[in-house]
N, C-alpha and C positions, 0 to 999 in steps of 0.2 A: 416457430422456432427457427425456419429458415431465414426468415427477416431478422430475427435478434441476432442470429449467428453472423449472418452477412454484415449487418450494419455495425454491431458492436465488438463481436469477438473477432472476427477475421482480420480488422486491421491492426489489432493488437498482436494477433498470431502471427500475421506477417512481418510485422516490425520486429518482433523478438527472433524470429527465424534469421533474418538478416544480421541482426546484432550477434546472435549466437555464433552463426556461421563464421563471422569475422573473428571472435574471440577463439573459436576452435581453430580456425586456420592459423592464427599467430601463435598456437601452441599453449594458449592460457587456459582453455576451458577443456572440461573433461570431453572424451570423444563420444558423444552422444548425438544422434541423428537430430538435425535441426526441425525434422517434420514432426517428431514426437517431444521435443524439449518442452513445449508449453505444457504438456501434461505431465511431465517429469517434474518440472518446477511447480505448477499449481498443486499437484499431488503431494510433494514432499513438503511444501511450505504450509499447507493447510492440514495436512492429516492430524497432528496432535491435538489441534483446536476442533476440528470436526469429531474426533474421537476423544474429546477430553477425559471422559469417565474412564475409558480404557487406559488412557495415558497415566491417570492418577494411580489406578490400581497396579500397572505394570512398574511404574519408575518410583512411586510413593512421593511424587513431586506434583506441585501445582503448575500446570502447562502454561497458565497466564500469568505467573510470577516473572517480574521484569528480567531477573537473572537467568530463569530458564528460558524466556523468550530469546534473550541474547545468545544463550549457549546454542539454542536451536539455530538461529541464524548463522552463528560462527560455523556450526556444523554443516551447514548447506553450502556455505561460501566455499569451506574447505573441500567439500566434496564435488561441487560443480566447477570450481575454479582453482584446481591443484596447483597451478602453475602460475599464480598471479604474483609471486614473491616482489618482482621489481616494481610493482604499481601500488604496494602496501607497505606500511610500516607497523609494527606492533609495539604495544605499550599497555600497561595495566588499564583496565576500565574502572570507573569509580565503583567503589564497593565490591570489587572481585579480586580474588587472588591470582586468577588466571589471566593471561594476556588476551586481549581481543584486538581485532584488526581493523583498522580505521582506513578506508580507501583514500587516496589522494585523488582529488578531482580537478581537472584543468579546465576551468571555465573559458580561458583564452590563452593564446599562445604566449608563453612566458611566464604565466601566473600560476600558482599553485593554491588551493583551497583546502584546508584540513578541517573537518567538523565530525561531530559525532552523528548528527542528522542533517541531511540535505533535504529540503522541501522545495520541489518545483511545481510552480503555480500558486497563484493567490485566489483561487475560487473558494468555495465553501469547504471542500475537503482539505485542500492545502492550508487554509488558515487555520482550521480547527486542528489539524495535525500539528502545526507549528505551535499553536497555543498549548496543546497537551504536551508536546514534547518539552518546551521551555518550563512548564509547570513541574514536569518530572525531574528536573534539573539537568537537562542534556543541553550541550552547546549546539547552537542551531544557526543554520544558514538558509534563509529563504531566498528563493530566485525565482524570477518570472521565467515562464517557458520561452525558449528561443523564437519559436514561431508564433506569431501573434494573429492567428486565424480566427475568423468568426466561428462560434460553435455551430455544429451541424444538428445539434439536439439540445433540448432544455437542459438547463443547469439548476439544480435544486428547485424544480418546478414544485415539489412537495417534501415534506420530511415525514419519516414514519416514526412510529412510537420509540424504536430504538435510538434512533437519531436524536430525539427530543431527550431521550435520557442521557446521552452524552453531553449534549448542549447544557442540559441542567447541571450536571457534574462539573462543567466548565464554568458555570455561573453567567452563561450568556443566552440561556433559553428565552427569557423574557423579553430581552433586546431583540432577538431575532424573531420572536412571534410578533412584536410590535411594529416591525416593519414589513410584515407579510402582506402581500396582495391576495386578496381573496377573491376567486373567480366568480363572475356573475352568470346566472343560469345554468348552472352545474347542479345535478340532481344525483343521488345514488340509489341504486336499485339492487335488489337481491339478484337479478338476472335481466336479460334484456326486456321480457315483458312481465317482470316479476313485481314484487311488493316494493314500493318507494320507501326508502329508509329516511331520506331527508335531503336538504338541499343547501 
């Protein structure tokens, strides 16, 4: 747990703290201590999905319905960034009677970019997110990350069952599987000195 936290969670935690502090100091963000903001965000963003059965019983709604997800996201933005007014503009979202907020993103000085979905990065996650968003009918702007550093850890070194389900739904599972590099000399055991399951 120590290695996992130091390697993968702490860099994100530190980056979020810096950005949150800037937003809070600029008077845009809610007065939440940057040391605890990571858990406020993760908890508030994930709770309806982690507790989906409870959310269904309490609200009578399906928490994975696109309109519900959008309303939840709007609520998070309104709660966490109550003074964002100058950075956003409101207009009706497709298929909804209420107004949704779309942030203005400034990719370079003097240029504005308005979009429903902004995907940064062209790796497996970014590309599949872009494909799914486009198929859902959203206006989309894919962008490469500004920093082009070499990855410090493997990218898509394996796909679990749920990932393959999503890729099948997108219609690209067979193509992804056809390009897979299968490692040589790898065996699977029940435990370190346990029964061999296969190779």
